[in-house]
N, C-alpha and C positions, 0 to 999 in steps of 0.2 A: 310640795312646797305650796304656800299660799301666794301665788303670783297675781298681783293686782297693782294698780297705780300707787296706792299708799305704801307699798312695800318695795318700791323701786326708788333708790336714792341716786342722785347725781352728784359727782364730785370731780372737779378738774376735767370735765368732758367725758367722764366714764360713768357707766351705770352699774349699780350694785344692788343685789337682792338682800333685803333685810326681812327675814321671814318671821313676822310677828303673829302669824295666824293662830298658833296653838295658844299663845297667851291671851289673845282676844277671845278665843272660844270660851274661855272660862267665864268671862263677864259679859260677852256680847249678847245682844237681844236676838230673838228668833228671826227678826227681819234682817239682821246683819249677817248672821251665820247660819249654816245648815249642817246638821249632824245626823248621823244614822248609825245604828249599831253595826260595827264592822267597817264603817266608811271613813275615808280620809276627811279631815276637817277642811273647810274651804269656804270661799265666798260665792254665793250662787251666781252672780253676774259673770264670774270668770272661771267657773268650775267645769271640768270636762264631763262628758256624759258618763264615762266609766267611774269617775270619782263620785258623781252623784248617786250612782247605782251601788256603790260600796264594793266595786271590783278591785282586783289587784292593779297596781299602777306602775308605769315606768316613765321615762323621760318624755314620752310623747304626750302625756297628760299635761306636763308643764308647758309644752309647746302649744297645746290647745289654749291654755290660759293666757300665754303670751300673745297668741293670735287675737284673743278677745281684747287685750290691752291695745294692741296695734290698731285693731278695727276701730276702737273708740277714739284713739288719737287721730286717725285719718278722717273719720266721719263725724265725730262729735256725738255719736250715739253708740250705745252698747248693742252687740249683735242680737241679744234677746232681752226683752223686757216684759213685765207683766205685773198685775196687781198684787200677786202673792209670790212667796218663795217657790211654792209648788208649781205655779204657772210658769215661772222662769225656767225651772228645771225641766218641766215637761216639754217645753218648746225645743229644747236641745235634741230631743229624740224624734221629733216629727217635722221640724221646719228647717229650712236653709236660710241663713241670713241674707238680706238684700246685698246685691253686688256693691262693692265699695265705690266703683266708678259711677254708679247710679246715684249715689248720695253726695259724692264730692268730685267735681270736675278737676282735671289736672293730675290726678293720681296716676302714675305710670301703670300700664296694664300688667307688667310683670310683678309689680308689688301687690296689686289687687289679687292676682292669681295666687301668689304665695300665701297671702293672708287667708284666702278662701280655702286653700289646701290645708293650712294649719287648723282650720275649723271643721275639718271633716269629722263626721260622727264617729267613725270607727278608727282606732289607732292605726290600723294597717294602711289606711288611705292618707295618713299624714306623713310629714317628713320623718325620717328615721332619727336624725340628730339635729341639734341646734346649728351645727356647721352647715348642713345642707339647707336648712331654713334660711340662714344668713346668705348663703350663696344665691338662693332664689331671689331674695330681696335686693341683692346687688346686681341683678341682671341688667338693670338700667339705673344709673344715678341721676339721670336727667328727668325733669318733669315731662309728662306726656305732651307731645307736640300739640300746639294749638292748631285748630283746623285752618288750613290754608283758605284764603279768600276765594269765594265762589268765582268761577270764570264769568267774564262779562256775557258770553253767549251761553246762558243757561236759564232754564225756565221750569216752573211747576205749573201744570194746568190744573187748577183747583176745581172741585165739583161745582158746576153751575147751579144756582139756586132755582128750585121749582116755584115759580110765582103763580102757577095755575091753581084754580079752585079744586081741581080733582087731584088727590094725592097719587093716583095711578100714573100721572104724568111725571112722577119722579124718575122712572126708568127712561123716559124720553129725554129729560134734562141730562141724566147721567150719560146717555148714549151720545148726545151732542158733545159733551166733555170728552168722552173716550175717543171719538172720531177726530176731534181737533188734536188731542194728544198724539194719536196715531199718525196723523199727517205731519206734525212737527217732528216726530221721531225719525221720519225719512229725510233727515237733514245731513249735510256733509260735515258740519262742525258745531251743531247746537246740542248741548247736553240737556236732555229732557228727563225730568224725574219720572220714575215709573208709576204705573196706575195705582198700585196698592198704597204706596207712600202718599201720593197726592190725595187719594180718596180717604185716607185715615183722618183727614181734617174735616170731613163732611159733617155738617150740622154743628160745628164747633165755632166758638168765637175766634175770629181770625186775628192773629198777631203776625203780620207779614215778616217782620224781622226774625222772629223765632222760627217761622216756617222756613225762611231762607237759610238760616243756620242749620236746622235739622236736616234739610234736604240737600244742602250744598248748592243752592241756586241763587242767582242774582235777581231774577225777575219772577213775577207770578202773574198768571192770567186768571182773572175771576170774572164771573158774569151771572146772568139770570136768564131764565126761559119762561115765557108766558104763552100758553097755548089756548086758543079759543076757536072752536070749530075747525075750519080749514085754514086758519091764520095762525101765525106764530111770530112773536117778537123776541128777538135775541139781543141782549146787550152784553158787551164784553169790554174789559179794560185791562191794559197791561200796566203793572205797577212795579217800581223799583223796590225790592225788599229792604234795601239798606236805608234809604231816606224817605220812603213812602210816596215819592212823587209819581204821578200818573204819566206814563210815557205815551200812551195811545188809548183811544176809546172809540167805540162805534156802536150804533144801534141799527138793527136790521128788522124791517117789517116785511114779511113775505108770506106767500102761500106755503102750506105745509109741504107740498111736493118739492119746494125749492130748498129744503133744509140741508141737503147734501152739498149744494152749491155754496150755501152760506158758510158751512164748515170749512170748505176749501178757501173761500175768500178770507176768513179770519186767519187761517194758517198762513196764507200768502202775505197778509198784512203784517203779521207778527214777524215772519221771516225777513221782510223788507226792513222793519223797524230795528231788528237786531242785527241787520247786515249779514244774514246767513243765507244759504242757498238750499232750497228743497231739492231732493234727488230727482233725476230725470224719470219720466214715466208716470208723473203724478196724475195726469188725466186718465191714463189707462187703469191705474189703481183705483181711482175714484169710481170709474164705471164698473169695475169688477166688485167693488165693495157695496155699491148702492143697489138695493133691490128695486123691483118694479113697484112694490107695494109697501106703503108706510107701515101697515099693520104687520107685515112680515118682519120688518126691521124691529118693531117693538117686541114681537115674540122672540126674536133672536136675542135682543138685549136682555130680556128677562131670563131666557134660558141660559145664556152665558154666565150671568150672575150666579145662578143656582149651581151650575157645573163648577164654578170657582170654589163654591163652598164645600164640595166633596160630600162624602157620606150619603145619606138618604136623599139629599136634595138633587143628586145627579139624575135620578130617574125622572123627577119632575122637569129638570132641565132638558132631558132628552125628548120628553113629550112636547115641550115648547119648540124645540128645533124642528120636530116633525110638523108642527103646526105652521111654522114659518115656511117650510118647504111645500106644504099644501097650498099656501097663498102664493108662493113664488118658487116653482120647481127649479129655476135656474139661479138660485141664490147661493153663491159660492161660499160665503161665510157660514151660512147655516149648515151646509154640507160638512165644512171643516169642524164646526162645533159638534155636530152629531158624531163624526169620527172620533173626536177627542173624548166625548162622553163614553163611547164604547171602549176606547183604550183605557180610560180611567177605571171603568168597571172591570176590565180584564186584569190590569196590573194590580188592583187592590183585591183581586180574587173574589169579587162579588158575583160574577157570572162565569160559567164554564167557558173555556176558550172557544169551543165550537159555536157558542151562542153570541159571542161578541167579536171574534176575529173576522169572519167573513163580512159582516156589515161594516166594521171599522175600515177594512181595506177598500170596500166598495165606495163608501162615503168619502174617504180620503182621495181616491182617484177622481171621483166626480168633482170634488172641490178644486183639485188641481186643473182639471180640464176647463172649468169655468173661470178660475182665478189664477192663472199662471204667474201673475205678478204679486200675489198675496203671500206674505210670510206665514199667515195662519194655515194656508193650504199646504205649503211645503212642510210645515211642522207636523200637520196631521199625517202626511205621507211618511215622514221620518219615524214617528212613533209607531204607526201600524207596521212599517217595515221592520222596525227593531224588535218589537215585542211579540208580534204574531207570525212574522215570516223569518225572523232571525237573519235578515238580509243586511248585514253590517255595512256593506259598501253603499247600498242605496240609502240607508239611514244617515250615513255621514254626508253624502251628497245633498240630501234634502235639508238636513240641519244647517249645513254651511250656506246653502242658498237662502234659507229663511233669514239667517242673520246678515247676509249681504243685503237683502231687501229691507230689513228693519233691524239695525244693530241694537236697538233698545227693547226688542221683544223678549221680555223676561222669561216667559214660559219656554220659548225655544232655547234660550241660553241655559236655563236651569236643567232642562231635560238632557240637552246635549252634554253638559258638563258631567252630570251624575251618571246617566245611563250609558252613554256611548264612550266618551273619553275616559271616564273613571272605571265603571263596573265592567264594561265589555272589553276595553283595551288596556286598562291599568296605566293609562297616561295621566297619572295623578297631578303632576306639576302643571300640565296644561289645563286639566280640569279645575284645579284650584285657582289658577290665574283667571279663567273665565268666570268662575263663581264669584270672585272678588269684584270683577268688573260689573257683573250683574247686580251685586249688592250695592255697589257705589251708585248705580242708577236708581235703585229702589231700596233705600236704606231702612225704611220702616216696614218692609215686607218680611213677614215671618218665613215665608217660603224661601226667600233668598238667603236668610240666615241658616235655614235647614240645609240648603245646598252646600254652603261652606262647611257646616258641621260634618256633613257626609264626606265631602272630599278630603278634609283634613283627617277625620276619624278613620276612614278606610285606608288612607295612605299610611297612617300610624306614626307620623313623625312629629306632629305638633298637637299632642293630645289635650294639653291643658287649654289651648286655644279652641280646639274643637268643642270641648265641653262648654266653654264660655259662649260660643256661638249657639250651641243647642239650647242653653239656658235663655239666651236672648230671644230665640224663636218662641220659647214657651212664655216668656214675659209678654211678647206681642200677641200671641194667640194661646192664652192659658188653658183653654178647654178643648183644644184641637188634638185629635188622635195623631196626625202626622207629626206634629211638633213634639208631643209627649213620647211617641215611639222613637223618634230620632234622638231625644235625650236619653231614653232607655238604652239604645244601642251604643251611643257615644260614651256613656258612663261605663258600659261593659267593656268597650275597647280600651278604656283607660284603666281597667282593673278595679273600678269602684263598684264592686258587686252589690253591696248593701244598698247604695243609692240607686243603682240600676234597677234593682228589684222594686224599690219604692216607686220609681218612675213607671216601671212596667205595670204595676198595679193600678196606677192612675190611668194609664193608656187603656187598660182593660175596662175600667169603669166608664170612660167616655165613648168607647167604641162597641160596646156589646160583646167584649171579649174577642177581639179580632185575632185571627190565627197568627199574624205576624208577631204581635206582642206575646202571644202564648208560646210560640216556638223560641223566641228570644229569652223568655223567662225560664223555659226548661233548660236551655243551654247554660244560662247564668247560674241557676240552682246547682247544676252538676259541677260547674267549675268552682262554686263556693262550697262544695262538699255536701249539699243537701239533695241527694239522689232521690229520696222518697218524695219530696215535693215535685221534683222534675217528672217522676213517673206518674204522679197524680195528674199533672198537666197533660202528659202524653195520652193517658186514658181518656181525659176529657175531650181531647181533640179527636181521638178515634171514635168515641161515642157520638160526637157531633157530626162527623162525616157520614154516619149511618142515617142521620135525619135530614141533612141539607148539604149543598155543595160546599166543600172545604178544599181549598187547593192542596194538591198532593205534596208540593215542595216544603211548605212549613211543617207538615206532618213528618216528612222525611228527615228534616233537620232535627226535630225533637226525638224521633225514633233513634237516629244515630247517636244522639247525646246520651240516651239512657241505655244504650247497648243493644237495641233491637235492630241488629244490622240487616238481617234479611228483609224485614219490613221496610227499612230505609231504602234498600236497593230496589225493591219492588215499586215503591212510591216514586223514586226517581225515574224508573222506566215508564211508569204511567205518565209522569210529567212530560217526558219526551214524546210519548205516543200521542198525547193530546195537544202538543205544541203549547204548553203552558207558558203564558207570558212571564210568570214569576221566575222561570228558569233563565230567561234572558236577563232579568234584573238582579238575580242572585247567583252570579257565576262562582266557580269553585274557589277563587282566591280570597273571598271575603271571610273575615274571622269567625262570624257566627256559625258558618258551616264547617268548621275545622274537623269535627268528628265525622262528618259526611264525606268530606274530600279525602279522608285518610283511608277509606275503603277502596281496595283495588278495583272492584267492579264499577264503582261510580266514577273513578278516574277514566276508565275506558268509555263510559257513557258520555262524560263531559268532552272527551277528546273528539268524539264523533260529531259534536255540535259545531266544531270548527269556529271557535271564537276568534276574533282578530289575533294575529300571530303573536303579539307581545303580551296578551292578557295573562297567560299562565305563568309568566315569569315574575308577576307581582303578587306579593302576599300581604 
């Protein structure tokens, strides 16, 4: 049928299809109609991919066309547009339409999800029947709830502007912003927007009302930093995001060595103005955070920024952490940063475990000895204990303590949610609750969206929501491997194999063909019936392992998927022998490893690792 707005008639509150497509095809112009030998006639703007390709059709083609109509009704735009008929058709095969809620506020999320599923490229990923499509649209008849007003005690610390002549002082200004944000996060009842969300407005024209709405905060702290020689001028002002009124302001002219005291003064003044209380132990934390040397602090700030970026930048970040420690060997935060860098290199499979495990553990212990009141130090210990020592109890103690010290520390909350509560223990409900709390604090962070996508996707109960969160992460960081790989996995968990393969190919392009994306792609190809492509990937992984370090576990997952069972068993044994961090992060209950965990020998190996007792009961 030619489903489009012109062919839908309304009478007495009922909609009827009047299919005039064939009649129009006789006289329609090429811009109005699209025909192909053996293809069904139709209108390009509402035509399904299989209809455009001239393939056999069933009712799911009509549901696709209806999805196009509903998309246009809700957003005022067609899902695919272009200068020519061919361009419109081509986009159906390579692009995904923008999310309905991104184009039109107030659309219920259930409705947006239903329309998105109706527009899936392959019929198997759509609704089976019109009745099931209707049921999905009726999941909620109410409009999406308006955002509740931001709590009075809530704040975003926006990046302070660098007013110095030297652009290198940008890191210095950012560091002051981060330290004030960190100090305010140690509050009993103040909601502080996370670093990633606050820094997403860096260098942009500020509209405080819009910022307040996006971050869910009532107030914003903004300021500037001017550094000249050994002197620094810091200005700060607290503004109400709703009415734009200035609530407080101050200017500080100090020696550069006094910058840490100024940060504390600003945090204290803000806390007093908002009638909140900073947690006890503030002076001890300040002493443990502040290095003896300003140059060490600057090296730490640059290094931490690079480590946040992941990928090749981590090595440069590690070098800067070492530079900070050369300048101040007792600098707790630099030891924690170095430990995190080694942990990142380990769990991404960049370095062999024996090269990153011992230095990560040593740096984490040093950080804790020098900074027992720092959330960063406890988080470093938690990660090293989890991925290098498989000491589950110590990992939980350290994560818990880190979040007690700083409830708003997104890094600790995200790692604890995914790696311990979820993957190690299978406590998915707790993991998802924590992930949602973290995202509420840092709503513009791609990482926090990834955490939710993982917890929902691996739990397997809310797959459509998991996919939406994974897509949101990619919208926030479109060229990031972690976000694309998370989308690849989440689509696979949801059974959307074609789209998972497409996301996997993108992840390979931005990462230099990372083994995680390769192994997931091999599994997806097998489950989609393309064993030949899966075998080609497995051969690629094995050839690569002959040239450079490639983690044994992703290779084991690919080997099991293509039926190379003995190779898979041998690789798992190698992973255990080397204390491979990836083994801690990919326990047997996760879906990607289903072929691997089906082997009796690997079940015995996994049992010997003694995951937390309830992990094996979750699939």
